[in-house]
Each structure stands twice: as C-alpha cells, then as structure tokens.
N, CA, C and O atoms as CSV, one atom per row, in Angstrom:
chain,resi,resn,atom,element,x,y,z
A,1,MET,N,N,-53.191,188.248,104.219
A,1,MET,CA,C,-54.206,186.754,103.916
A,1,MET,C,C,-54.003,186.063,105.083
A,1,MET,O,O,-54.902,185.379,105.572
A,2,TYR,N,N,-53.352,186.126,105.383
A,2,TYR,CA,C,-53.465,184.841,106.971
A,2,TYR,C,C,-53.497,185.885,108.783
A,2,TYR,O,O,-53.723,185.630,109.966
A,3,GLU,N,N,-53.098,187.128,107.903
A,3,GLU,CA,C,-52.993,188.297,109.240
A,3,GLU,C,C,-54.435,188.433,108.873
A,3,GLU,O,O,-55.102,188.109,109.856
A,4,ALA,N,N,-55.188,188.774,107.875
A,4,ALA,CA,C,-56.900,189.669,107.808
A,4,ALA,C,C,-57.557,188.656,108.630
A,4,ALA,O,O,-58.384,188.969,109.486
A,5,ALA,N,N,-57.035,186.827,108.271
A,5,ALA,CA,C,-57.537,186.408,108.538
A,5,ALA,C,C,-58.293,185.729,110.880
A,5,ALA,O,O,-59.345,185.451,111.454
A,6,ALA,N,N,-56.644,185.858,111.223
A,6,ALA,CA,C,-56.249,185.763,111.961
A,6,ALA,C,C,-56.733,187.147,112.885
A,6,ALA,O,O,-57.046,186.996,114.065
A,7,GLY,N,N,-56.765,188.681,112.144
A,7,GLY,CA,C,-56.643,189.649,113.236
A,7,GLY,C,C,-58.797,189.025,112.660
A,7,GLY,O,O,-59.522,189.262,113.626
A,8,ALA,N,N,-59.508,188.488,111.611
A,8,ALA,CA,C,-60.397,188.579,111.936
A,8,ALA,C,C,-61.789,187.866,112.953
A,8,ALA,O,O,-62.936,188.177,113.274
A,9,GLY,N,N,-60.692,186.605,113.200
A,9,GLY,CA,C,-61.155,185.864,114.053
A,9,GLY,C,C,-60.974,185.830,115.894
A,9,GLY,O,O,-61.603,185.239,116.771
A,10,VAL,N,N,-59.927,186.672,115.914
A,10,VAL,CA,C,-59.279,187.342,117.197
A,10,VAL,C,C,-60.842,188.179,117.815
A,10,VAL,O,O,-61.392,187.964,118.895
A,11,ARG,N,N,-61.191,188.964,116.942
A,11,ARG,CA,C,-62.031,189.794,116.434
A,11,ARG,C,C,-63.281,188.829,116.861
A,11,ARG,O,O,-63.747,188.513,117.955
A,12,ALA,N,N,-63.525,188.590,115.875
A,12,ALA,CA,C,-64.786,187.238,116.629
A,12,ALA,C,C,-65.014,187.104,118.355
A,12,ALA,O,O,-65.975,187.335,119.089
A,13,VAL,N,N,-63.859,186.697,118.548
A,13,VAL,CA,C,-63.893,185.168,119.447
A,13,VAL,C,C,-64.435,186.822,120.598
A,13,VAL,O,O,-65.559,186.920,121.091
A,14,LEU,N,N,-63.227,187.981,120.787
A,14,LEU,CA,C,-63.073,188.906,122.171
A,14,LEU,C,C,-64.683,189.220,121.644
A,14,LEU,O,O,-65.512,189.261,122.553
A,15,LEU,N,N,-65.122,189.417,120.422
A,15,LEU,CA,C,-65.929,190.231,120.629
A,15,LEU,C,C,-67.759,189.358,121.249
A,15,LEU,O,O,-68.833,189.833,121.616
A,16,ALA,N,N,-67.354,188.284,121.107
A,16,ALA,CA,C,-68.543,186.820,121.109
A,16,ALA,C,C,-68.301,186.512,122.491
A,16,ALA,O,O,-69.261,186.140,123.166
A,17,TYR,N,N,-66.407,186.676,123.363
A,17,TYR,CA,C,-66.790,187.211,124.349
A,17,TYR,C,C,-67.245,187.670,125.866
A,17,TYR,O,O,-67.588,186.998,126.839
A,18,TRP,N,N,-67.128,188.861,125.699
A,18,TRP,CA,C,-67.104,190.335,125.880
A,18,TRP,C,C,-69.115,190.106,125.629
A,18,TRP,O,O,-69.791,190.314,126.636
A,19,GLY,N,N,-69.838,189.716,124.365
A,19,GLY,CA,C,-70.790,190.014,124.475
A,19,GLY,C,C,-70.926,188.925,125.646
A,19,GLY,O,O,-70.829,189.271,126.823
A,20,THR,N,N,-71.199,187.342,125.199
A,20,THR,CA,C,-72.137,186.732,126.381
A,20,THR,C,C,-71.126,187.328,127.463
A,20,THR,O,O,-71.130,186.387,128.256
A,21,THR,N,N,-70.504,188.010,127.860
A,21,THR,CA,C,-70.041,188.448,129.491
A,21,THR,C,C,-70.976,189.610,130.048
A,21,THR,O,O,-71.273,189.994,131.179
A,22,TYR,N,N,-71.276,189.960,128.888
A,22,TYR,CA,C,-72.123,191.300,129.096
A,22,TYR,C,C,-73.407,191.036,129.460
A,22,TYR,O,O,-74.132,191.554,130.309
A,23,ALA,N,N,-73.630,189.853,128.425
A,23,ALA,CA,C,-75.241,188.887,128.560
A,23,ALA,C,C,-75.780,188.816,129.833
A,23,ALA,O,O,-76.736,189.394,130.349
A,24,VAL,N,N,-74.725,187.725,130.380
A,24,VAL,CA,C,-74.734,187.468,131.866
A,24,VAL,C,C,-74.892,188.244,132.853
A,24,VAL,O,O,-75.550,188.078,133.881
A,25,VAL,N,N,-74.358,188.977,132.562
A,25,VAL,CA,C,-73.426,190.150,134.023
A,25,VAL,C,C,-75.402,190.705,133.984
A,25,VAL,O,O,-76.075,190.262,134.915
A,26,HIS,N,N,-75.997,191.440,133.122
A,26,HIS,CA,C,-76.561,191.045,132.833
A,26,HIS,C,C,-78.052,190.590,133.577
A,26,HIS,O,O,-78.768,191.094,134.441
A,27,TRP,N,N,-78.089,189.543,132.870
A,27,TRP,CA,C,-78.767,188.063,133.504
A,27,TRP,C,C,-79.251,187.926,134.824
A,27,TRP,O,O,-80.251,187.915,135.541
A,28,LEU,N,N,-77.696,187.799,134.755
A,28,LEU,CA,C,-77.542,188.047,136.658
A,28,LEU,C,C,-77.475,189.002,137.356
A,28,LEU,O,O,-76.863,188.960,138.423
A,29,GLY,N,N,-78.179,190.250,136.851
A,29,GLY,CA,C,-77.413,191.520,137.462
A,29,GLY,C,C,-78.215,191.477,138.936
A,29,GLY,O,O,-77.899,192.645,139.163
A,30,LYS,N,N,-78.735,191.230,139.737
A,30,LYS,CA,C,-79.289,191.787,140.085
A,30,LYS,C,C,-78.724,191.476,141.857
A,30,LYS,O,O,-78.872,192.173,142.861
A,31,PRO,N,N,-77.877,189.792,141.614
A,31,PRO,CA,C,-77.755,190.078,143.173
A,31,PRO,C,C,-75.509,190.262,142.731
A,31,PRO,O,O,-74.640,190.165,143.597
A,32,TYR,N,N,-75.287,190.486,141.424
A,32,TYR,CA,C,-74.332,190.992,141.236
A,32,TYR,C,C,-74.297,192.768,141.072
A,32,TYR,O,O,-73.252,193.417,141.121
A,33,GLY,N,N,-75.358,193.229,140.918
A,33,GLY,CA,C,-75.668,194.401,140.600
A,33,GLY,C,C,-75.548,194.532,142.519
A,33,GLY,O,O,-74.365,194.484,142.856
A,34,ARG,N,N,-76.329,194.649,143.491
A,34,ARG,CA,C,-76.053,194.706,145.263
A,34,ARG,C,C,-74.627,194.256,145.240
A,34,ARG,O,O,-74.211,195.067,146.067
A,35,ALA,N,N,-73.908,193.785,145.012
A,35,ALA,CA,C,-72.920,193.322,145.562
A,35,ALA,C,C,-71.931,194.598,145.496
A,35,ALA,O,O,-71.350,195.300,146.324
A,36,ALA,N,N,-72.055,194.530,143.853
A,36,ALA,CA,C,-70.892,195.901,143.445
A,36,ALA,C,C,-70.629,196.424,143.408
A,36,ALA,O,O,-69.437,196.659,143.210
A,37,GLY,N,N,-72.179,197.711,143.690
A,37,GLY,CA,C,-72.311,198.888,143.975
A,37,GLY,C,C,-73.570,199.216,142.578
A,37,GLY,O,O,-73.615,198.618,141.503
A,38,PRO,N,N,-74.561,200.432,143.089
A,38,PRO,CA,C,-74.993,201.059,141.630
A,38,PRO,C,C,-74.443,201.235,140.572
A,38,PRO,O,O,-75.103,201.455,139.556
A,39,GLY,N,N,-72.705,201.163,140.566
A,39,GLY,CA,C,-72.591,201.782,139.779
A,39,GLY,C,C,-71.607,201.009,138.759
A,39,GLY,O,O,-70.800,201.508,137.975
A,40,ARG,N,N,-71.882,199.739,138.977
A,40,ARG,CA,C,-71.547,198.497,138.131
A,40,ARG,C,C,-72.157,198.650,136.503
A,40,ARG,O,O,-71.780,198.778,135.338
A,41,ARG,N,N,-73.233,198.548,137.249
A,41,ARG,CA,C,-74.103,197.780,136.310
A,41,ARG,C,C,-74.578,198.787,135.003
A,41,ARG,O,O,-75.649,198.742,134.398
A,42,THR,N,N,-73.316,199.794,134.754
A,42,THR,CA,C,-74.385,200.996,133.743
A,42,THR,C,C,-72.976,200.186,132.816
A,42,THR,O,O,-71.868,199.740,133.114
A,43,PRO,N,N,-73.992,200.362,131.285
A,43,PRO,CA,C,-73.402,199.816,130.148
A,43,PRO,C,C,-71.743,200.103,129.625
A,43,PRO,O,O,-71.574,201.226,129.151
A,44,GLY,N,N,-70.578,199.241,129.667
A,44,GLY,CA,C,-69.845,199.452,129.543
A,44,GLY,C,C,-68.384,199.534,130.483
A,44,GLY,O,O,-67.192,199.509,130.176
A,45,THR,N,N,-68.943,199.618,131.456
A,45,THR,CA,C,-68.009,199.069,132.800
A,45,THR,C,C,-68.021,197.550,132.984
A,45,THR,O,O,-66.822,197.362,133.188
A,46,ALA,N,N,-68.555,196.430,133.040
A,46,ALA,CA,C,-68.041,195.312,132.984
A,46,ALA,C,C,-67.326,194.584,131.756
A,46,ALA,O,O,-66.295,193.917,131.674
A,47,ALA,N,N,-68.329,194.998,130.800
A,47,ALA,CA,C,-68.102,194.634,129.206
A,47,ALA,C,C,-67.335,195.655,128.448
A,47,ALA,O,O,-67.688,195.662,127.269
A,48,PRO,N,N,-66.414,196.510,128.718
A,48,PRO,CA,C,-65.558,197.548,127.536
A,48,PRO,C,C,-66.860,197.538,125.807
A,48,PRO,O,O,-67.856,198.150,125.422
A,49,THR,N,N,-65.939,196.411,125.313
A,49,THR,CA,C,-66.988,196.105,123.614
A,49,THR,C,C,-68.441,196.071,123.992
A,49,THR,O,O,-69.303,196.675,123.355
A,50,GLY,N,N,-68.709,195.238,125.203
A,50,GLY,CA,C,-70.386,195.201,125.063
A,50,GLY,C,C,-71.291,195.748,124.161
A,50,GLY,O,O,-72.122,195.116,123.508
A,51,HIS,N,N,-71.094,196.968,124.149
A,51,HIS,CA,C,-72.129,197.380,123.497
A,51,HIS,C,C,-71.581,197.590,122.007
A,51,HIS,O,O,-72.118,198.562,121.477
A,52,ARG,N,N,-70.893,197.103,121.404
A,52,ARG,CA,C,-70.722,197.829,119.968
A,52,ARG,C,C,-71.257,196.634,119.938
A,52,ARG,O,O,-72.085,197.129,119.173
A,53,ILE,N,N,-71.646,195.364,120.040
A,53,ILE,CA,C,-72.347,194.335,119.781
A,53,ILE,C,C,-73.645,194.877,119.101
A,53,ILE,O,O,-74.336,195.754,119.620
A,54,PRO,N,N,-74.023,194.078,117.471
A,54,PRO,CA,C,-75.071,194.557,117.556
A,54,PRO,C,C,-76.225,193.968,118.331
A,54,PRO,O,O,-77.308,194.552,118.365
C-alpha cells in the first residue's frame, strides 16, 4: 500500500518535473536551440520522459 503510493508519487513528480523542463525548453527553444546546436531540440533529447506526457 505505502510502496504503491510512494511509487505513484515519485512517478508523478518525475513526470511533472520533466514535463515542465520539456515545455520550458521548447518555449525558450530559440536561444537554447542555437546555443546547443540543431540536434538538441529534437523530442526526447532534453527530457527523456517528456514525450510520454499526454
């Protein structure tokens, strides 16, 4: 019971963290994309689990 709740909580926090990071990187993607190079803005590069968020 506790383990399942803890696992769900950790997963939710990680998804929220990666989703926010992914959204911010894409929102501010113009300066970051130029600085990091053309391949950096592809989905899944900045946030490995970002594409799994519905």
